[in-house]
C-alpha positions in Angstrom: 90.5 81.9 132.1 93.0 81.9 129.3 93.8 84.4 126.4 92.1 83.1 123.9 89.3 82.8 126.0 89.1 86.6 127.1 89.8 87.8 123.4 86.9 85.4 122.2 84.2 87.4 124.4 85.4 90.9 122.2 82.8 91.9 119.8 85.3 93.4 116.7 85.2 95.8 114.3 86.9 97.1 111.5 89.4 100.6 113.0 87.0 104.6 112.3 89.7 105.5 109.4 89.4 102.5 107.8 86.1 101.3 105.3 86.2 98.0 104.1 85.3 96.6 100.4 85.1 94.5 97.7 86.9 95.3 95.0 85.7 94.1 91.6 88.5 94.7 89.7 90.5 93.7 92.1 89.1 90.1 92.6 89.7 91.1 96.8 88.7 92.7 99.4 90.6 96.0 100.5 90.6 98.5 103.7 90.1 102.1 102.0 91.9 104.6 104.1 92.4 108.4 103.8 96.5 107.7 103.1 95.5 104.6 99.9 94.3 101.5 100.8 95.1 97.5 101.3 94.5 93.9 99.4 93.4 91.8 101.5 93.6 88.0 100.5 91.1 86.0 100.5 90.9 85.1 104.9 92.0 88.1 105.7 89.0 89.9 104.2 85.9 86.6 105.0 87.3 87.5 108.3 86.8 91.0 108.1 84.0 91.1 107.0 82.6 89.6 109.7 84.1 92.0 112.6 80.9 93.9 112.7 81.0 95.4 116.3 78.5 92.5 116.6 79.7 89.7 116.7 82.0 88.0 118.7 85.4 86.1 118.2 84.4 83.4 119.1 81.2 83.9 117.2 83.2 85.0 114.2 85.3 81.4 113.9 81.9 79.1 115.0 80.6 81.0 111.3 83.8 80.5 109.8 84.4 77.1 110.2 81.0 76.3 109.7 81.4 78.8 106.0 85.2 77.2 105.1 83.4 73.4 106.5 86.4 73.7 108.8 87.7 72.9 112.5 90.2 74.3 114.8 89.5 78.0 112.9 91.3 79.8 116.2 94.5 80.1 116.3 94.4 81.8 113.6 91.2 83.9 113.4 93.2 84.6 116.7 97.0 85.7 115.1 95.3 87.2 112.5 92.7 90.3 114.7 96.0 90.8 116.8 97.6 91.8 113.5 95.2 93.6 112.2 94.6 95.6 116.0 98.5 96.3 116.2 98.2 98.0 112.7 94.9 99.5 113.2 92.3 98.0 111.3 90.0 96.5 114.0 89.2 98.3 117.3 88.6 95.2 119.4 
């Protein structure tokens, strides 16, 4: 089994110390945490708002590909989620 297929079975969720919300003033999703906030670009916001601990990474990718009429988003989503896990934003 390849690394990507293993990761696609994970059910990522926002880490306990963070809260994802839409910030109207910034016109962007933000991650709030005790020391501040992270303003997310549109792609990051769309990925993270689907990280609910229920959907698998594969389901998130499929939803994004349908929502944005795009194909082959897996490498970009995988790379982002790997960074988000490394930063502590997401648990898988």
